[in-house]
C-alpha positions as CSV (number, residue, x, y, z in Angstrom):
1,M,15.6,-16.0,12.5
2,Q,17.6,-16.5,9.3
3,K,21.4,-16.3,9.6
4,I,21.9,-13.6,7.0
5,M,19.5,-10.7,6.4
6,T,19.6,-7.8,4.0
7,C,19.5,-4.5,5.9
8,L,18.5,-1.3,4.0
9,W,19.4,2.1,5.5
10,F,16.5,4.6,5.4
11,D,15.9,8.1,6.6
12,G,12.5,7.7,8.1
13,H,9.3,6.1,6.7
14,I,10.3,2.6,7.6
15,E,6.9,1.5,8.9
16,E,5.3,2.8,5.7
17,A,8.0,1.2,3.5
18,A,7.7,-2.2,5.2
19,R,3.9,-2.2,4.7
20,F,4.4,-1.1,1.1
21,Y,6.8,-4.0,0.4
22,A,4.5,-6.4,2.1
23,S,1.6,-5.2,-0.1
24,V,3.6,-5.7,-3.4
25,F,4.3,-9.4,-3.0
26,P,1.5,-11.9,-2.3
27,D,3.5,-14.0,0.2
28,A,4.9,-11.1,2.2
29,K,4.3,-9.7,5.7
30,V,5.6,-7.2,8.2
31,K,7.1,-9.2,11.1
32,D,8.4,-6.7,13.6
33,I,8.8,-3.0,14.3
34,A,11.3,-1.8,16.9
35,Y,11.5,1.7,18.3
36,Y,14.2,4.0,19.6
37,G,14.2,4.3,23.4
38,E,15.3,7.0,25.9
39,G,18.7,8.5,25.2
40,A,18.8,7.2,21.6
41,P,20.0,9.3,18.6
42,M,16.3,9.9,17.6
43,P,13.3,10.7,19.8
44,K,11.9,7.9,21.9
45,G,9.2,6.1,20.0
46,T,10.7,6.8,16.6
47,P,10.8,3.6,14.5
48,L,14.3,2.1,14.6
49,T,13.9,-1.1,12.5
50,A,11.2,-2.8,10.6
51,I,11.5,-6.4,9.6
52,F,9.4,-7.8,6.7
53,E,9.4,-11.1,4.8
54,I,9.0,-11.8,1.1
55,A,8.9,-15.4,-0.1
56,G,10.4,-16.6,3.2
57,Q,13.4,-14.1,3.0
58,E,13.6,-11.5,5.8
59,F,14.7,-8.0,5.2
60,M,15.4,-5.2,7.7
61,L,14.8,-1.5,7.2
62,L,17.0,0.6,9.5
63,N,15.9,4.2,10.3
64,G,19.5,5.5,10.5
65,G,19.0,9.1,9.4
66,P,20.3,11.1,6.4
67,I,23.9,9.8,6.5
68,F,23.5,7.2,3.7
69,K,21.2,7.0,0.7
70,P,20.1,4.0,-1.4
71,S,22.3,3.3,-4.4
72,E,22.0,1.2,-7.6
73,A,25.2,-0.5,-6.4
74,A,22.8,-2.8,-4.5
75,S,19.5,-4.0,-5.8
76,L,16.8,-6.5,-5.0
77,Y,16.5,-9.1,-7.8
78,V,13.0,-10.5,-8.5
79,H,12.7,-13.7,-10.5
80,C,9.5,-13.6,-12.5
81,K,7.9,-16.5,-14.3
82,D,6.3,-14.6,-17.1
83,Q,5.3,-11.2,-18.6
84,K,2.3,-10.9,-16.3
85,E,4.5,-11.1,-13.2
86,V,7.0,-8.6,-14.7
87,D,4.1,-6.2,-15.4
88,T,2.6,-6.6,-12.0
89,Y,5.8,-6.0,-10.0
90,W,6.9,-3.2,-12.4
91,A,3.7,-1.3,-12.0
92,K,3.5,-1.7,-8.2
93,L,7.2,-0.8,-7.6
94,T,7.2,2.3,-9.9
95,A,3.9,3.6,-8.5
96,D,3.7,6.9,-6.6
97,G,7.1,8.3,-7.4
98,G,9.1,5.3,-8.4
99,A,11.3,5.5,-11.5
100,E,12.0,3.3,-14.5
101,S,15.6,2.7,-15.4
102,M,17.1,0.5,-18.1
103,C,17.4,-3.3,-18.6
104,G,14.7,-4.3,-16.1
105,W,15.9,-2.0,-13.3
106,L,13.8,0.5,-11.4
107,K,13.8,2.5,-8.3
108,D,10.8,2.4,-6.0
109,K,9.4,5.5,-4.3
110,Y,11.9,5.1,-1.4
111,G,14.9,5.0,-3.7
112,V,15.5,1.2,-3.4
113,S,16.7,-0.4,-6.7
114,W,15.0,-3.5,-8.0
115,Q,15.7,-5.8,-11.0
116,I,12.5,-7.3,-12.4
117,V,13.7,-10.2,-14.5
118,P,11.6,-12.8,-16.3
119,E,12.7,-16.5,-16.4
120,A,13.0,-16.2,-20.2
121,L,15.8,-13.7,-20.0
122,E,17.8,-15.8,-17.6
123,R,17.3,-18.9,-19.7
124,Y,18.2,-17.1,-23.0
125,M,21.3,-15.4,-21.6
126,K,22.6,-18.9,-20.6
127,D,22.2,-20.4,-24.1
128,K,25.3,-22.1,-25.4
129,D,24.6,-20.5,-28.8
130,A,26.6,-17.2,-28.4
131,A,24.8,-15.5,-31.3
132,R,21.4,-16.2,-29.8
133,A,22.4,-15.0,-26.4
134,N,24.0,-11.9,-27.9
135,R,20.8,-11.1,-29.8
136,V,18.8,-11.3,-26.6
137,M,21.4,-9.2,-24.8
138,Q,21.2,-6.5,-27.5
139,A,17.4,-6.5,-27.4
140,M,17.4,-6.3,-23.6
141,L,19.8,-3.3,-23.6
142,Q,17.2,-1.3,-25.5
143,M,14.4,-2.0,-22.9
144,R,13.3,-0.4,-19.7
145,K,10.8,-2.9,-18.5
146,I,11.6,-6.3,-20.0
147,D,9.4,-7.4,-22.8
148,V,9.3,-11.2,-23.0
149,A,7.8,-11.3,-26.5
150,A,10.6,-9.1,-27.8
151,L,13.1,-11.4,-26.2
152,D,11.4,-14.4,-27.8
153,R,11.7,-12.7,-31.2
154,A,15.4,-11.9,-30.7
155,Y,16.1,-15.4,-29.6
156,A,14.3,-17.0,-32.5
157,A,15.7,-14.6,-35.2
């Protein structure tokens, strides 16, 4: 078991969510589901936690009830190699009730925030030429899903 694991608070649907996340990424899997027992805050047999793994990183979903909601203050950041990967993850994570936001951010159908970021954006934003990096930043600020070709044009301008 890894030393540090991200835990996301949910109000139900954790088995479904864990299976969904495992279906989005090619190297993902559901590893464990634990259930509430007798005398717990929820009925015996109700899912308590679900652990899934993406790219060797484990995540836990906690069925803690309606006390807390997901927030954009925390997001899962996905490094993408190219536009095809951006498009794939964007489509899957916004499907069935997810919502686009700005600058490569989205919320999935469970309200979890994700950043879908191509390698080109990361590379361009680190360029020592401040004018180039700023043009890329200004282009990105106009986008919902990141458009690598548009970033390339801003960088080259």
